[in-house]
C-alpha positions in Angstrom: -29.0 -29.8 19.5 -27.4 -27.3 17.0 -24.4 -25.6 18.5 -25.9 -22.1 17.7 -29.1 -22.9 19.2 -27.5 -24.4 22.2 -25.5 -21.1 22.7 -28.5 -18.9 22.4 -30.6 -20.8 24.9 -27.6 -21.0 27.4 -26.9 -17.2 26.9 -30.4 -16.1 27.6 -30.8 -18.4 30.6 -27.5 -17.2 32.0 -28.0 -13.5 31.3 -31.5 -13.4 32.7 -30.8 -15.8 35.6 -27.7 -14.0 36.8 -29.1 -10.4 36.4 -32.6 -11.0 37.7 -31.2 -13.0 40.7 -28.9 -10.1 41.4 -31.7 -7.5 41.2 -34.2 -9.3 43.3 -31.6 -10.4 45.9 -30.2 -6.8 46.2 -33.7 -5.3 46.8 -35.7 -8.0 48.6 -32.9 -9.8 50.6 -30.4 -7.0 51.3 -32.6 -3.9 51.1 -30.3 -2.2 48.7 -31.2 0.4 46.1 -30.7 -0.5 42.4 -30.1 3.2 41.8 -26.7 2.7 43.6 -24.0 2.3 40.9 -22.1 -0.1 43.1 -25.0 -2.5 43.3 -25.5 -2.3 39.6 -21.8 -3.1 39.1 -21.9 -6.0 41.5 -25.0 -7.7 40.4 -26.3 -6.6 36.9 -23.9 -4.7 34.6 -21.6 -7.5 33.5 -24.0 -10.4 33.5 -24.5 -10.4 29.7 -20.7 -10.4 29.2 -20.3 -13.2 31.7 -23.1 -15.2 29.9 -21.4 -14.7 26.5 -17.9 -15.6 27.8 -19.3 -18.8 29.3 -21.1 -19.7 26.2 -18.1 -19.0 23.9 -15.6 -20.7 26.1 -17.4 -23.8 27.4 -20.9 -24.2 26.0 -20.3 -24.0 22.3 -16.5 -23.6 22.4 -16.6 -21.4 19.4 -14.0 -19.1 20.8 -13.8 -15.3 20.4 -12.9 -14.7 16.7 -16.1 -12.8 16.0 -16.3 -11.1 19.4 -15.0 -7.7 18.0 -12.6 -7.0 20.9 -10.0 -5.1 18.8 -10.7 -1.5 19.3 -9.5 -0.5 15.8 -9.5 3.1 16.9 -7.1 4.4 14.3 -9.0 2.9 11.4 -12.5 3.7 12.7 -12.0 7.0 14.5 -14.9 8.5 12.5 -17.3 5.9 13.9 -15.9 6.5 17.4 -16.6 10.2 17.0 -20.1 9.5 15.9 -20.7 7.1 18.8 -19.2 9.6 21.3 -21.0 12.8 20.0 -24.1 11.2 18.5 -26.0 11.1 21.9 -25.3 14.7 22.4 -26.8 15.5 19.0 -29.8 13.3 19.8 -30.2 15.2 23.1 -30.1 18.6 21.2 -32.7 17.3 18.7 -34.9 16.0 21.4 -34.8 19.3 23.4 -35.5 21.3 20.2 -38.7 19.1 19.8 -39.5 19.8 23.5 -39.2 23.5 22.9 -41.3 23.4 19.7 -44.1 21.5 21.5 -44.0 23.8 24.6 -42.8 21.1 26.9 -39.7 23.0 27.9 -38.7 26.7 28.1 -35.2 26.9 26.7 -32.9 27.5 29.6 -29.2 26.4 29.4 -28.9 27.1 33.1 -30.7 23.9 33.7 -27.7 21.9 32.7 -25.3 23.6 35.3 -24.8 20.3 37.1 -22.4 21.7 39.7 -22.6 25.1 41.4 -20.7 27.7 39.5 -20.0 25.4 36.6 -21.5 26.7 33.3 -23.6 24.4 31.2 -21.0 23.9 28.5 -18.4 22.8 31.1 -21.0 20.4 32.7 -21.8 18.8 29.4 -18.0 18.6 28.6 -17.5 16.7 31.8 -20.4 14.4 30.9 -18.7 13.6 27.6 -15.5 12.6 29.4 -17.5 10.5 31.9 -19.0 8.7 28.9 -15.5 7.6 27.8 -14.6 6.5 31.4 -17.8 4.4 31.7 -17.6 2.8 28.3 -15.9 -0.4 29.7 -18.9 -0.8 32.1 -21.4 -0.6 29.2 -19.2 -3.1 27.4 -20.6 -5.5 29.9 -23.9 -5.4 28.1 -22.7 -4.9 24.5 -20.3 -7.9 24.6 -23.4 -10.0 25.3 -26.3 -8.5 23.4 -24.9 -6.9 20.2 -21.6 -8.9 19.9 -23.0 -12.3 20.7 -26.8 -12.8 20.8 -27.5 -10.6 17.8 -25.1 -12.5 15.6 -26.7 -15.8 16.4 -30.6 -15.4 16.9 -31.6 -15.5 13.2 -28.4 -15.0 11.2 -30.1 -15.6 7.9 -32.5 -12.7 8.6 -30.2 -10.0 10.2 -32.9 -7.3 10.6 -35.2 -9.7 12.4 -32.2 -10.9 14.5 -31.5 -7.2 15.5 -35.1 -6.5 16.6 -35.4 -9.7 18.5 -32.2 -8.8 20.3 -33.6 -5.4 21.1 -36.9 -7.0 22.5 -34.9 -9.4 24.6 -32.7 -6.7 25.9 -35.7 -4.6 26.8 -37.4 -7.5 28.7 -34.2 -8.1 30.5 -34.6 -4.6 32.0 -38.2 -5.0 33.0 -37.7 -5.8 36.7 -36.1 -2.4 37.1 -39.7 -0.8 36.8 -40.9 -2.8 39.7 -37.8 -2.6 42.0 -37.5 1.1 42.6 -35.0 1.9 39.8 -37.5 3.7 37.6 -41.1 4.8 38.3 -43.6 5.0 35.5 -46.9 6.7 36.0 -48.5 4.1 33.7 -46.3 1.0 33.8 -47.8 -0.6 30.8 -47.3 2.4 28.7 -43.8 3.0 30.2 -42.6 -0.4 29.4 -44.1 -0.2 25.8 -42.2 3.0 25.1 -39.1 1.5 26.8 -39.3 -1.4 24.6 -39.6 0.6 21.4 -36.6 2.7 22.5 -34.5 -0.4 23.0 -35.5 -1.7 19.5 -34.3 1.4 17.8 -31.1 1.7 20.0 -30.3 -1.8 18.9 -30.5 -0.9 15.2 -28.0 1.9 15.7 -25.7 0.0 18.0 -25.7 -3.0 15.6 -24.7 -0.7 12.7 -21.8 0.8 14.8 -20.7 -2.8 15.8 -20.8 -4.1 12.2 -19.4 -1.0 10.5 -16.4 -0.7 12.9 -15.8 -4.3 13.3 -15.5 -3.6 17.1 -17.8 -3.9 20.1 -16.3 -0.8 21.6 -18.1 1.7 19.3 -21.4 0.2 20.4 -20.2 0.3 24.1 -19.4 4.0 23.7 -22.6 4.8 22.1 -24.6 3.0 24.8 -22.8 4.9 27.5 -23.7 8.1 25.8 -27.3 7.2 25.4 -27.6 6.7 29.2 -25.3 9.4 30.5 -25.9 12.2 28.0 -29.2 11.7 26.0 -31.3 10.3 28.9 -29.8 12.6 31.5 -30.1 15.9 29.6 -33.6 15.2 28.4 -34.5 14.0 31.9 -33.3 17.2 33.4 -35.3 19.3 30.9 -38.7 17.7 31.2 -38.4 16.6 34.9 -38.2 13.3 36.6 -42.0 13.1 37.0 -42.3 12.9 33.1 -40.4 9.8 32.4 -42.6 8.7 29.5 -42.5 12.1 28.0 -38.6 12.2 28.2 -38.4 8.7 26.6 -40.7 9.7 23.7 -38.6 12.8 23.1 -35.4 10.7 23.0 -37.0 8.4 20.5 -37.5 11.1 17.9 -33.9 11.3 16.7 -33.3 7.7 17.2 -36.2 6.8 14.9 -34.9 9.2 12.4 -31.3 7.9 12.4 -32.4 4.2 12.4 -34.8 4.8 9.5 -32.0 6.6 7.5 -29.7 3.7 8.2 -32.2 1.2 6.9 -33.5 3.1 4.0 -30.2 4.3 2.7 -28.8 0.8 2.6 -25.9 1.5 5.0 -26.7 -1.7 6.9 -25.4 -4.2 4.6 -23.9 -7.7 5.2 -20.1 -7.4 5.9 -17.4 -9.2 7.7 -15.8 -7.2 10.5 -12.1 -6.8 9.8 -11.0 -8.8 12.8 -12.8 -12.0 11.8 -10.6 -14.5 9.9 -11.9 -15.2 6.3 -12.4 -18.9 7.1 -14.9 -18.1 9.8 -18.6 -17.7 8.9 -19.4 -14.1 8.1 -21.2 -12.1 10.9 -24.7 -11.1 9.9 -25.4 -7.4 9.7 -28.6 -5.5 9.5 -30.4 -5.4 6.0 
């Protein structure tokens, strides 16, 4: 079996097997809630990274030259800034759409997350939390964007990106049946969720390739969860999960389309990959 194919199969089996076993065991055997961050950390968050590490180290023995582990913060600070503040911009755009459609009456007080703390301070704290939590979201990005996406269909990078987004979405599906998230219409909810993952993966892949580092994608992933999803969810209400997801999709679709149509997603070699190694595929 070709080494790349062997690695892809092993990665998918390990990432799904470890994460799904952890999810179902936590809920069905130990009666724990997947909403609990400690449960997520113990059984789910780092399973893609563990799978990628095992594949790189022992299954294919290809090493870590294209893993993008160098932060490259000084060279790529603009992309880090975009990854950090981008989800806040997405949230502002999504909320503007909500106001325009009559889905939310503009009320900054809704974002006063702690008593006596103004909305701007609450959002500032969220932005700090995003930085703190970035290493946790690295647990997914090291697997999905910095391993699987590079290997699925390297000769067709856009297809590889979309397939990674699809697999990433399916990996999350048990959460809709184990109490983590409740959709009024599960089929519709999972469909919207899947589309969201596809467009997120386009943006995360661009950050990973453009910066040459997995850490930009990890930072943006943390922001999508802790800023975009949270602020939009607060505005539209927890009982309108699908509405919130659709609102969040609006700016993501716009940015992903801009990246694709403007040609900013071109094949390139991240700066931390030696020249003798095969170039990493990017989105076209």
